[in-house]
N, C-alpha and C positions, 0 to 999 in steps of 0.2 A: 583262291576264290575269284568268282567272275560276276560281274555286275549285270551282264546280259550276255547273249549269245556271241562268245569269241571275245568279250569286254574285260579286259584285265584291270581291276581297281588300283588306285595309286597305293604302294605300301605292301600290298597282299603278298603273302608268301615269302616275306623277309625272313631269313633263317636266322639273323642275328639280333632279333629284337630281345630286350629285356623282360623277361617274363615276370619279374617283380614289380613292374612299372605299369601299373593299369593305365588303359587310354579310355577315357569317358568322355562323351559327346553330349552336351546339353542343347536340344533343338527346340526352339521357341518361335513359333510363327508370329510375325509382326502383325499386330492389330488384325487378328485373323478374320472376324467376322466382316470388317470393312475390305480386308483383302478379296474375300470370298465374293463380295458384292460387286468389286471392281473385276473380278473374273467374269462375273455375269454380265456386267456393263462396262466394258474397256474405257468408255467415254468418261468414267469416274476418276481414273487414274491421275494423279497430280492434284485432284481437287479435294477440299474438305469433306469428308464423309462421316456421318453420324448414324450408328445402328442403334435403334432403341424402341420404346412404345411410348405413347400418349402424346404424339406430336401432331396427329390429325385433329382437325376441328371437332369438338364435341367430346373428344376422349378425356376422361376426368383425372387420370393421373397416369405416370410412367417415368422410366429412368432410362439413362444412356447405359447401353450394354459394351459399347465400342465407339471410341474416336480415333480417327485416323490422325497422324501426326500434324497434317495440315489444319485439321479441325481444334487440335489442343493449343495450337498456336493462338486461337481466339479465348483460351480458358475453358473450353469443354473437356469434361473428365469422365471416366466411367464411374458409374453408380451416382451420378449427379441427376437431380430431378430435371425431366426433359423440359420444364418451363424455364429453369435458369439456362439450359443449353441454349434454348430459343433465343433468350433475351442477349446472349454473346454471340450467337450466330445464328441469324434468322435462316428460314428455308429459301432456298433459290426460287421455288414455285410462287412463294408469297412475294419476295423480294422483285420479282418481276412485275408485279402488279401494283407495288406500293411506290410512289415516285419519292417518297420519303427514305426508302431503302437501296442501298448499293448492291448490286448484284455481285459486284467483285468481293464484297465482304459478306457472303452469305454461302450456306452449305447445303449439300444433298443429305437427305434424311431417307433411311430406309428401314423397313419393320424387320425385326428379328425372324429369321426362317431357319430354325433348328435343324429341319429335316435336311435342308440343302447343306448346312454348315457340316452335319455329321457325314454326309456323302462325300465332301471334299477331305474330311479329316480320315475319313477311311481310305482313300487313295494314298494320302500321306503316310498313315500307320503302315499300309502295306510296304511301302518303299522303306520305312525304317526297320521293319521287321525282316526285311531282306538284306539289310547292311548290317545287321548286328545279330549277335547271338543271344544277348539278353537286352530287352526293352522294359523300362519302367514308364508307362503311361501315366504322367501325373495329372493330364487333362486332356480335353480335346485337342489342344493347341500346343502342348509341351510333353517332352519326354527326354529321359536319360538313356543313352546308349552306352553299351559296353562292348567296344571295339577292339579290345586286346588282342584277339585273336586273327584280327583282319588286317592290321598294320602294326607300325611300329614307330618308336620314338627316333629312331635311326635319321641322323641329318644327312640329306643329300642335296648338293648345290645351295647350302646355307639353309635350308628350310626341311623340318622335321616330316618324314613321310606321313605321319599322322594328320598333318595340316592338309596334304593332298587328298587324304581319304576323307576329310572332312568337308573339303570342298566339294568332292564328287557328290556326297550325300546332299549338301545344299544345291547343287546345281541340278541334280535328280529332281528335286521337289519343284525348283523353279521349271524345269522344262517338261516333266511330264503332269504336274498338275498346275502350275502357272501362279504359284502364289510365293511370296518371300519369306525365308526363314534366316533367322540368327541363330549361329551355333557357336557354342564355347567348347574348348578341348583342353582338358588337364587330366592329371593322375587322380585326382578326386572329384566326387558330386559336387561338394560344395564350391570348389573352384570353377569348375565348367559352369556351373549356374551363375556365378558371378560374371565369368567371362563371356557369356552369351548376352549379358545385360548391357556389357561394357561399350559396345559399339554399334547399339542399334539407330536406325533399322538396317536389315539386309547385312548383319556384321558377321565377321568371323575372326575369332580371338583365339589364340593358341597360348596357353601357359605351360611350358615344358616342365619336366620333373627337375627339382631343385631350384625352381624359379618362382614356385607358389608363394613364398613367403613373402619375397621381394615384390611381386604382384599386388598382394595384398596391403604391403607397408603404408602407402600414402592414402588408401581408401578409407573413407569413414569407418568407424567401428560397426555400424549398421550393416556394412557389407558382409560380415561374417554370418554365416547360416545359423539361424537361431536368435540374433540380437535384433530385438525390436526396440521401438522408442522407449520403454520404459527401463529395459536392461541397459539401454545407451545411455540414459539419464543417470542411472546407478553408477555406470563405469565413469562417466563424465566427472562424477563427485569425487572419483577417485583419480582423476587426472588423465583418464583414458579417453582419447578422442578419435584416434584412428586405430586401425586392425594393426598397425605396427606397434602402437603403444601397448595393445592388448597382447601382442607376441611377445613384447620385452618387460612385460609386468612379472611380479612375484606370483608364481602359480598358487602359492599357498595363500596368498591374500585374496586372490580371484576365487578361490575354492571355499575358503572362510565366508565369503560375501554371498556366493551363489551356490555353493553345495556342488555336487558332481556335475551338475550341468556348466557349472563355472569353467572347470577343467576341460570340458569338451569344447567349449567355445574358445579357451586358451589354445588348445591343440589345433584347432580349425585355423585360428589366427596365424599359426605356425607352419600351415600347409598339411597338418596331420588328420586325415578323415578317413577311417577305415571300412565306412558304409559300403556295402556292395550293390550293384544295380539289381534289384529283384522286381518282378511283376507285382503290380498292386492289386487289391481286391475291390470290390465294391465299397463305397463309402457308407458310414452310418450315420451322417449328418451333411447338411448341405447349408452354407450360410454365405452372407455378404456384409461386408463394413463399409462404412464411409465416415471420414473424419473431417470435422469442420476446420477451417484455417485458424479460427479462434472460438472458444468456448462459446454457446450462445444458449441463452434461455428463451430465444424467439420460438413459441410454441408451433407456430405456423410452419416455419422452417423445419423443426424438428418432425412434425407430422408430414411434411412433404418428402422429407428424407425416406423416413420409415416407409411411407407409401411406395416409393419407388424402389427400395430394397425388397420389400415385401414381393412386388411384382417381378423383380429379377429373380428372387429365390424360387417362387412357384413356376416360374417359367422354365428354370434349370430343371427343377424336380419333374416336371411334365417331359422335358427334353430325355431324361434319363429313365422315363416309366417307372416313377418312384412313387409310393405312396408314404404318408408321414402320419405318425401318431402323436407328435408334439411340435409345437410351435413356441418359439421363444425370442426374446431380444437380448441385446446387450446394450448397455449404456454407460459410457467411460465418464465420469465427471472429475473436475480439478480436485487434487493436481492429477493423479492418475488412478482413481479409485473405479474398479470394476464392478459393475452390477448386472446380474442376469436375473431374468424371469422368465417362466415358460408356463404353458398351460397343455397338460395332456388331453387328449380327445379320445371320446368313447371307442373308436376304431380307426383304423387307418383310412385316408382320404387323400384326393387329389382337388384342391379347391383354392384357387388363386383368391378368390373373394374372402374364404375365410381366414387364409393367412395374412392378408392385409387386415381384417377386422380385428384379429386376435392381436396382432402386432401394436396396432394403434390403441387398443384397449389397455394392454401392458404398458405402454407408454404414458399413460395418463397418470402412473404412480410417480412419475419424474416431473409432473408438471411444475412449472416455475423455477425448475432447478439448470442451472448452466451445464451444458453436456458438450464434450470435446469430440466423442465419436459414437455413432450408433451401429447398431448389428442386428441382423433378423436372421433366425436359423429355423430350420425345418430338421427333425431328428426322429430316432427310431423309425427308420426307412425299411420300407419292404419293396422289393423288386419282384416283377412278374417271372422272369427267366433267370435269376442269378442269385448265388448264395452270398450273403454279407460277410464281409472279411476283415474289415478293420475300422477303428474310428479315425477319420481324416480330419480332425480339426478342433472343433471350438475350445476344448479343454483337454485335447489329446496331445501326442507325442510331438515330436519335431518334424512333422511331415513335410514332404517335399512339396507344398502346395505351390501353384503357378504363381509365383510372384509374391506370395505370402508366408512369411516364415513365422508360425506360430510358436509362441514361447509355452513352456510346460504348464504354465498356470493360466495361459490364455489371457494375460492381462493386456497385451499390447500387440495384436497382430498388425503387420503393415499391409496395406492396401495394395492390391494387384495394379491398381490405376497407377501406382509410383512408378512402375516397370513400363509395361506393355499397354497398359490402359484398357485391358480386357476385363469387363465387371462380371461376366456371367459363365466363367471357365473354369472356376476354381473351387476344387471341395476344401473349405477349411473352416 
């Protein structure tokens, strides 16, 4: 296999590769929206960058779509109301005119430009499809690659050839597109995903066959694919705090508490995950969630959060040319009670204001209640030029969402913002 005219890829053509050991790469673009803005404006590199809506004077509402790592140091997070982001990190343009503000502690704000981001994502995807026989595109900034036939786990000069191949993929993206990516390499999808998150940003982590269980051993149990906060709490009640604890637990006790899904989680903690990298179809729902640090009954704060989430979800639907027939919200109340409400529409629409109005109206049912987490969803999607293929989320399977591992009961999705801070790229 060659990567260009006359260019031989690291590890390609190795005859002694073990065909029983799959080689999976998980490629995750670091703060993708912000990276795209830096590509367009090189002067933003190294500066705090926030991509979102509602920061211009006179705009009534909005939310953070992406916060660069520099911006996150000031407490700015994805899906956060833009008003709160501005409190923590004022705009550079405003700080220059306000003597009470220090421009050194201000950031650059940019509007969401989905057309531009999709253009850049298309360039990245073209590289990924050239570098792998099978690619599972999880979102615009995240994908799994099966490169088993392209390289090998054979160790040369102390490093597996698969590491060289992954570095080649990573460097091609940086060289040909100009944005950074973190890559995890492992024999399973779940381990590759955790590996790519392990050394962000711009990281490369390789977990070789036989080392997956050791890699997981000291990680928090939430690192296991499919374990969200509720399951982690229940496991904690059983004395299981780390992935290593889960791997060493009695599998019968885990299955008794969590059913067959418990056995799946147990297997993954031990390094067993037989899922294959398969292409995905169109989602049937799009949603976004945001958790509060502590449960709050502050109605204004709740409304502000739903406002921002609704704008984000509607924006994503527009970016996918999707119409929707159902609008819903999710409210998680203490201790971890999940409540969902939805409203069906007479026909498919694409109306950001309607999403906001319906979501806020549904929220009134929880007036006065303390809430730990809020979510907004549009579902029953219709696309202009594609056939819907599978449910990716709200109460579906353990889909490989970009940073969000939904549990089968949808009781406790983990926010994408906890990994790469990208709020509007994941269908979950």
